[in-house]
N, C-alpha and C positions, 0 to 999 in steps of 0.2 A: 680453447674449446675445440671439440672434434669437428664442429660445423665449419670452422675456419680452415680445416685441413682439406675439405672437399672443394677444391678450386677449379675443377673441370666439370663438364657435363657430358652425358652420353645418352644414347637411345638404346633400349633393350627390346629385342625381338625374341619371342618364345617360339619353339618349334610347334608346328601344327601338323597333325597327321591327316593326310589326304588319301582317301580310299579310291582306288581306280577300279572301275567295273571290269571284270574279266569275263571272257567268253569260254566256250567249250566246257562248261560245267565246273570251272574252278571257283572256289569261294572268293568273295571280294577281299577278305583279309590278306590274301596273298599279294594283292596289288597295293598295299599300304606303302606310302613313302612320306618322308619328312620334308617340309619346306618352311620358309619364313614368310609371314604375311607382308603385304606391301607397306602397311603403316605400323609404326612401333607400338608395342604393348605399353611400354613406359617411355615417355618422351621427356627429354630435358632433365634426366636424373642427375643429381649432384654426385660427383665421384672424384677420385684422384687416381690418375695413371702414374704408376711408379716409373722413374727414369733409370734405366740401366746404362752404364757406360762400360767401355772396354770391349775386348774381343768377343765376349760371350753374349753381348747384347743383341747383335744382329748377325745372322749367318746368311751367306749368299750361296745358293746352289745353282750351278750351271747345268741346266738340263735342256733337252729339246722340247718344245720349240722356243722357250723363253727362259730367262733367269728368274728364279723364285727367291724372294727375300723372306726369311723366316724370323719372326720376332716373337718373343714371349715376355709379357709384362705382368706386373702385379697390379691388380685393380682393387681399390678400396671403395666400399659403398657404405652408406648409413645402415644401421641395424634395421631389420624388417624389410629390406628391399627384396622384391621377388625376382631372384636370378637363379637359373637352373643350369645344369650341365648341358652343353652344346647350344646355349643361347647365343644369338648374334648380338654383339655389342658394337655400336658405331660411335666413334669419338666425335664429340661436338666441336673439338678444336681442329683436328686434322682430317676428319672424314673417313679415316681408315676403319675397316671392318675387322673385328676380332671374334674368335669363337671361345666361349667360356669353358673352363675346366670345372673341377669340383669346387663349389663355394664352401668357405669355412666361416662359421659364426664365431667371432672372437669375443667371448665372455659377454654376449649381448651388448657389446659396445660398438662394433662395426663388423662388416663382412669383408673378407679378402677372398679374391679368386684370381687364379692365373688365367690370363687370356692369351690366345695365340693368334698371330696374324700371318697369313700366307698370301703374299702378293705375287701375281695379280689374280689368283684364283678367286672367283666370286663365291660368296657364301649364299 
């Protein structure tokens, strides 16, 4: 059964548009920026983080002032889960934050989405 496949949990945060008030006669829409809320929109969602092995799984970039670890994983979710592009996904097992790419509905059976982690950059 597909429910047995979802052996991990995650929290999903949707982007929220925050309008900043501008002065000097500029419209407020110019000051729009995206941010994530403090509490998750979906908490404890059953999911499965795909495990990649080998040289392509994790890449290390040496940059100033710190080293960045770039990881891209495949996330599987039950059908009907509300996940969108650029959502923040936090793993319940590791606590790492990921940013969602384009989700794909697989024959109304489940949803797959590539998620990207850049450490230590905060989302």
